[in-house]
N, C-alpha and C positions, 0 to 999 in steps of 0.2 A: 267279624273276628273278635275274640274274647280280649278285652282291654288288658286284663292281667297277663295274658299270654304275649301280647305285643310288648308290653313294658319289660317282661322278664326275657324276651327274645325267643320264647318257646315256639312262637310261629316259624322262625327260622329253623329251629330243630324239627319241626314238622315237615317243612320243605325238604329238608335232607332226608328224613325218615321215608316220606312218600316216594322219593326218587328211588329208593331201595326196594319198594314193593313193585310186584308185577300185575297183580289182579285188580280189577276195579273195586271189588268188594274190600280188599285189604286197604287200599288208598282211601276209601270212603271212612272205614274204621279209624285210621289214623287221623283223618280230618276232624272227626266227631270225638276224639278221645278226650277224657276228662279225668281228673284225680279220683282214684278209687277211694271210697269210704268204708269198705268192708276189708277188716284186717286179713281174715282167711284168703278171700279172693286175691288181694293184693300180693300175699305170700305165694300163691299159685302162680300169678302173673309174672313175678320176678324170677320164679323157678323156671318157667318156660323160657324167659330171656336168657338165663344162664345156660340152660341146656341147649338152646338154639346156638348160643355162641360157641359152646364146646363142640357141637356136632360140625359147625362150619370150620372150626380150627382142625378138626381130626379128619373130616370126611369131604371138605370142600363145599362148594355152593350146591345147594339142592336142585334137582332137575324140574324145576317149576317153569310154567308158561303162562301167559297173560289169560288165556281161555276166553277171550272177548266174544260175547254172543253165543256161547255154546248152550246155555240154558234156553235160550230162545229157539235154537235148533231143536233141542229135545222137546219143547212144547209143541213146535210144528209137527214133528213126527208123532207125538201122542194124539193129535188132532187128525191123523190120517193123512197128513201132507206128505208130499214126496220130496226128499232132500236131493239135491244136486250132488254130482260128483265131487265137486270142490267142498261142499258143506259136509258130506260124509267124510272127507279127508280131514276135516277140522275135528270131527268126532274122534277119528282115528288117532290124531295127534294128541288129544286129550286123554285117551286111553294109554297111549304110549308114556305120557307123563305119569299117569297113575302107576303104571307097571314100574317105571324107573324109580318113582318115589318109593314104592314098596321095597325095591333093592336097596335104595340109599338108606331108608330107615332101618332095614334089616342090618346093614353094616353098622349102624349106630348102636344096635343092641350089645355089641361086643364091649362097648364102653360103659355099660350099665346106666344108660341114660333113659329115663322114663319116657321122654318125648318120643323115643324111637319105636315105642310099642303102639303108637298111632297106626303102625304099619298093619296091625291086625284088624283095623277098622276100614282098610281100603280093599276094594274088590277089583281086580285089574280087568275083568271081563275079556280075557284073552280070546275067547272064541269069536266074539264080535270084531275085536281088533284084526283077527286073522282074516275073517270074511271080507272085511273092508279093504285090507291090504291085497288080497288075492284078486279082488274084483275092480278096484279102483286104483288108477295110477295117474298122477298129473292132473287131477281133476276130471278124468275121463273113464268110462267103463272100459277095462282091458279086453282086448280080443279074445283071450282064453278064459274070460269070466265064465262061460258055460259052453259045452259043445255046440249047441244050436247057434249061439252068436258067432262062434269061430267059423262055423260052416256058412253062415249067411255072409259074413265079411269076405270070405274067401270067393264066394259065388258072386259077390259084387264086383270084386277085383277082376275076376275072369271076364265077366260080362263087359266091363268097361274097356278091357284090353281088346276084346272082339270088336267092339264098336270103334275103337281107335285103328284097328288093323284094317277093317272095312274102308274107313274113311281115307287111310293112307294109301290103300290099293286104288281106290278110285281116283286119287289125286295124281298117283304115278301113270294110270292109264290114260288120263285126260290132262296132260300138262299144258296143252295149248289153251285149255279153257280156264286155266287157274291163273290167279293173280298172285299167288304164293305158293310155297312148296310144303306147307304143313297145315294141319287141321287146328280148330280152335273151338273154344266152348262159348256158346251165347244162349243166354237164358237157361242154363242147365243142359242144353243139347250139344252134341259133337257136331260141328259144322265144317264144311269145306269152303274156301274162298274162291267163288267163281265170278269170272268177268261178266259184267252186266250183259253184253251182247251174246254170250254163250248160256244164258239162263235156261232156255229151253232144251239145251243139249243133256242136261243133268236132271234126272228124276229125283224130286224131293220137295221139301217145304222150306221156303224162305224164312229165316228166323230173324235176320238182321241185315243191315247194309252199312257200308263205310260212310264216314262223313262227306265224302265227295259223290257218293252214290254209284261210283264206278265198279264197286266190288259188292256182290251179294253173298251172305253167308247162308248156305243151304244145307239142311239136314237131309242127307241121301235116303232113299227108301230102305236101302240095305242096312242102314244104321239104325233107322226109326224102328224097325221091327224088333230090335234089342231094347228100345227105350222102355217100353211098358213093362218088359221083363225086370229091367234095372229098377224101376220105380216100385214094383212089387217087392223086391228083394230089400230095398231101403225100407219100406214100410214095415216089413217083418223084422228088419234089423232095430228100428225105432221101437217097436213094440216090445222086443226082447230087452232092449236097454231100459226101457221104462219098468218092465217087470222086475229086473235086477235092482234098479234104484228103489222100487217100492218095497221089494223084499228086504232090503238092507235098512231101509227106513223103518219097516215093521219091527225088525230086529232091535233097532235102536229104541223104539217105543217100548218094547217089552222090557229093555234093560233100563228105562228111564229112571225109576226109583233108586236103583243102586247107583246109576251114573250120577245122578243128582246129588246123593249123599257123598260120593266120591269128590265131586267138584267142590261141595261146601267144605269138606275136610281139607282139601288142597288150598282153598281160600284161606281157611283158619291158619294152615301151616304157613302159608305165605306171610300172613301177618305176624306170626310168632318168629319166623326166620328174619324178617325185616327188622325186628327189634334186635336179634342177635347181630346182624349186619351193621346196625347203627352203633351197637356198642363197640364193635371192631373199629369203626370210623374214628372214634375219639378215645380208644383204649380204655373202655368203661369198666366199672367194677360193680358187682352185686352188693348192694347196701344191706345192713341189718335193719329191720323195721321194728319200732317199739311204739307203745302208746303211752309212754311215761314222760312225755314232754321234754325229750333229750335230743340234742343234735350235735354230732361230732364229726369232723372231717379231718382226715390225715392227708396231707399233701393234696388238698382240693384244687380243682382247676375249672375255669370257665370252659364248658365243652365246645365253644365256637372259637377259642383261641389256640394258636399253635403250642403244642405241648412243649416243644423245645425252648420256646421263649417266654412261656408262662411261668411266673413265680408262684410256687405251691403255697396254698393257703392252709394254715393251721387254726382250726376253728372249734369252739366248744360252747355250747350254751345249755341251760337246763340244771338239774340237780341243784335247785336253789337259787339260780341266776335266770331271771326272766327277761332281762333287757340288757342290750349292750350299746353304749354310746361311743361311736367311732369319730375320732378327730384326726387332723393332720392336714398337710398342705394341699392345695388344689393340684389336680393331676397326679395325686399320690396314689390313687387306686381304691378310694373309699366306696365309690359307687360300684365299681367292678367287684369289690369284695362282697358287698351286700347282695348284689344281683347274682354272683356265683353261688352263694348259699341258697337263696330262695329258688333260682333255676334248678339247681341239683335236687333239692327237696320236691319241687313240682314234678320233675321228671321221674324221680323214684315212685311217686305216688301214682304216676301213670303207668307203672310196670317197667320202667326202663332203667338201665344201669346209669351210675352217676360217674362223673369225671373226677375221680380221687383214687388214691391208693388204698384207703379204708374209709368207710363211712357207717354211721349208726344214726339213723334219721327217724323221727318220730312222725306219725300220721297227722295232718292238720285238716281241720274242718273247712278252712278257707285260706287263701292267700290274698293278703291285702297290700298294695303297693302304692306309694306316692313318690315318683322319681321323674326328674326333669322339670322344665320350668312351667309345664302344664297351661301356657297361654292359650286361651281358646278364642280366636279372633271372631268366629261365627256367632258367639255369644257375647262378645265384647267384654270378656273377663280379663282383668290384668293377671299377671303371673301370680301375685299374692292371692287375689281373689279366687282364681282357679286351684291354687294350692289349698286354701282353706276349705273350699268347697269339697275338694277330694278328701281331705283329712276328716271333715265331719261325716262324710259318707262312710269312711272306714270306721270311725268310732261308733257309728250305728250298727255296723255289721259285726263288730269284733265280739269274740267270746274267748273262753279260757283255751279253746283248742285251735285258735287262729295263730298264723304266723304273719307278721307285719314287718315290712321295711319301708323306711321313710328317708329321703335324701334331702340334705340341707333343710334341716327342721327349723321352722320359723323364718326362713329367709324371704326376702322380696319387700320388706317394709322397714320402718324404723328400727334400728338395731335393738334399743332398749325394749320396745314393745314386742319385736319379733322374739327377743329372749324370753320375755314373760309368756308369750303364747307357746313357745317350745316347752318350757317347764309345765305348763298346764296340760299340754298334750301328753307329755310323758307321764304326768300323775294319772291321767285317764287310762292310758296304756297299762300302767302298773296295776291299777284297780281292776282291769279285766282279767289279770292272770295269763293273757297271751304271751308268747314269745315275740319279741320284736328287736330289730336292729335299726339304729338311726344314725345318721351322720350330722355333724354340726361344726360351726366354728365358734360358738359362743363360749367364752370362759365360764360364765356362770352355769351353764348346762353342765360342764365338766365337773364343777364344784357340786352341783345337785347330784350327779351320778356318784361321787365319791361318798357322799352322806346317805343317799338312798339305799335302803335294803333291798337286795334281789336285783341291784342294777350295778353294772361295772363299766369303767371306761375302757377304751382300747384306742390304739394309735396306728397309724400307718407310718412306716420309717421313711426317713429322708437323709440323703447324704448332703451335708451342708457344704462340703468341699466341692463336689462336682455339681451341685444343684440339681441333682437327679433324684426322683423318687425310687425307693427300693421296692415298693409294692408288697411289703411284708406286714402282716397284721400281728399286733402284740396286744394280747388282751391282759388288762389289769393295769395298764398305764395310759395316762391322758397325753394326747399329742399337742402340737402347737403348729400354728400356720406357717411358721418360718418366714413371714412376709418381710420382716426386717433384714434377716440374714440374705434372702434372696435379692432384695433391693440393693443391699450394700455390695454384693458380688457383682451385680450388674452395673454398678457405678454410681448409685445415689450418693450425694455428699454427706459427710458426717453431720454437718449443721442441719440438714433436711431431716435425716434419720432421728436426730435428738428432739427436733420439733415434733416429729411424728410420735415418738416414744412418750414424751411429755404429754402430748394431747391424749394418747391411749391410756397411759398409767399414772400420770402425774409426775412432779419433779421427783427425782430419786437420785441418791449418791450412787446407785447401782448402773448408771448409764455408761460410766467408763468401762465397767467390766463387760457390758454388752457390746460396746464399739471400739473399746481400746483407747489409745492415745494417739491415733494416727493424725497427721495434719489434714486440715480440711482444705482441698484445693478448689472447692466450690464446682459449679457446673461449667464446663468448657463450652462457650458459645460457638456455634457453627455460623459461617457466612449464609445469608438467605438473600434471594433476589429482592430488590426494592419494587415497590409498587409505583407505577407511573400514573400520576393522576391526570385526568382530563383537563386540558387547558381551558381557562375561563373564556368565554365567547368575547371577542373584542367589541367595543362600542361600535366601531365601523361596520362589523358583521351584523350587529343588530340593526343598524340603520339599513344595511343592504338587504336584509330580510323583511323590512317593512313593505318593499314593493312586491305587489301581487300581480298574478297573471291577469291582463286585461287592462291594467293601469295605463292612462294616457301619460307620457312623460316627454319632457323636453331635453333633447340631446345636445350637449355642449362640445365645441365651441360653436358650432354651426346654428344652434337653437332651432334645430328641426324637431318637428313632433312625431312620436313614434308610440307604439304599443308594445308593453312588456309581454313576450310570448313564453319565456322560460325564466323562472325565478333564480335568485343569486345562488351560485355554488359556494363552497368553503372559502374560496378566495375573493368573494364579493363581486363576481363577474355575472352579469345577466345577459340575456338575449333579447334584443328589441327588433320589432318588425317596423322597417322604414318603408316608404314606398318602393316597391319592386325589389326589395332585398331584406334579408335578416342580417343582423350584426351582433357580435359579442362585445360588450362594453362594460367597464368598471362602473360600479354604482356611484362613484364619486363625479362621474361625468353626466349624470342625469339628474333631473328634478321632477318631482311629481307635479303634473299639470292638472289632471282630473282623475280621481280614484275610480276603479272598475265598478264598484257598487252603485256609483252614480251614473255610469254610462249604460250598464247592461242589467237586465232582470236576473234574478236569482236562478242558478242553474243553467245559465246561458252556455250554449255549445260554441266554444271558441275555435273549434275546427273550421267554422264557416269563414272565419277571418284568416286563420294561420295555415290552412291546408289548401291545396290545389283542388280543383273540381274533380280531377282524375283520382287523387288520393281519397277524397271523401266518397266517391262512387265505389272505389275498390275496398275501403274499409267497410262500407255497407254491405258489400257482397261477402266479405270474409265473415262477417257477423252471422250469416246464414249458412255458409258452407265452406269447405276447403277450396281454394283457388290455386291450382297448380301452377308453380313457376313464377308467381307474382310476389312482390313484397312492397311495402309502403316505404318510401324514401323521404325522410324529412329534410328539407333544404335549410 
């Protein structure tokens, strides 16, 4: 996907545009479309779009179809292949589209539209259409396609009826031998259901039998004599059907050149009318095209935004003004404004209408964009690094016929250095002679634009009372970020605002004019939950945790010797193994007798001491496999 198309959102315009086309060729043309660099050709493309839109408005949608795979069918016919009935019907539907398109364009001639005269280049091939219509219906060859086919199919029906009558007569005459009262078809033969014990009573050939074997399906001799006749008739019918299909395929092959030209023209018309449909989608206008480096929009809009909610854009550049520096508050519409200009210019140079009441647009050799934070994680580039990399790439490609848009010029780094880089970039843009639109917050860049020849400031309007952007571009005036006003309206104390203003502009007697003489109430603190710190571990708990599993201890007051089997919990209670029982006891009632490391080797398995033989055996089994219904119970 083209990077510029993605930034400008032309890729979304393409998706909408492709959905309005029907043929695969037109969709591919839309996917591959690029800005036109030939003035005469671009004028012709825009004229086609305007006339397609006019015809859509006056005559309705054109009778086009997808025509998927038609050229492949024509190629098959040209190679001597036989097209099926369904394929020939596809050819017929294409011929119907050609004929209807001729009628549609003929109606357009009444409005003096040159696009309507494409009708003269279409050949409807009505003879071929009529032949296919007369002989093919619902994908099959019609009974009345030829007299011979009609006679053959009638004879087949009569023969099948005779066979059915013979079988039914035999069933009625030998009811006691039958397991059912009607005939059936087995392996293409008409058979009667005969009970197994009566098979020698009926003369004929066994064709099948029931799943139980009690019923035999026999083709009677009286019926079989018609079977060969029926097969002969069906073979003759098949040969006649193939002859008809081959004849129609040959007629298609004879008309291949004309039909191919018709299809190519229908595909081209599909592409042209898709541009007209797209213009109707966003209520587009045909722009004037110039090569004098001038762009003007009256009531311009972003084509992907709702017309009812979009604030119209009044814009003009050129005629001595090469650059516009746009300032204003965040979310004020600066980025949308520059993208609206660039996108509409890009669309116009692709032969599309623009979203504006009126537009005069110059041709551009390339469209160069730097919008968004541009952070590239895969290349480990910061926002600023990615921004500068992109800017340098733009400056290498730029020439006097370029259109450049840059958002947040010099952002992403130290403000002083960023401001300097922004001015350096503007100098290079100015030297190139290109048309450029940039957005910024730096006051120094505004001052640079005021002093620089061929560069003007512009601002996005903002309602200080409602804190809402008005999305209107005013060229010739520098804007402000309105940060202090927004912060004040949102409740920032006067003392903090004065500190901010002094830090930004230095001490000034004008601060009272900016903030007035309102009393400073300071920030109203809100109650917040307190953090509950973890309690320090008591000395007794430290002592309790000194006892380790396996330590030999003396239990008071009885002075019995035991072994620690579970270390102390948060309450300082341990579990001690005494002879024949385990007890829970506070650490204060025990005293270390012999430490575990002196009694047992490293990594000693204490389950030998603390577990029963049954538990140890069961644990050993569980380590190998699941033991259903068993669990280890610690006493």
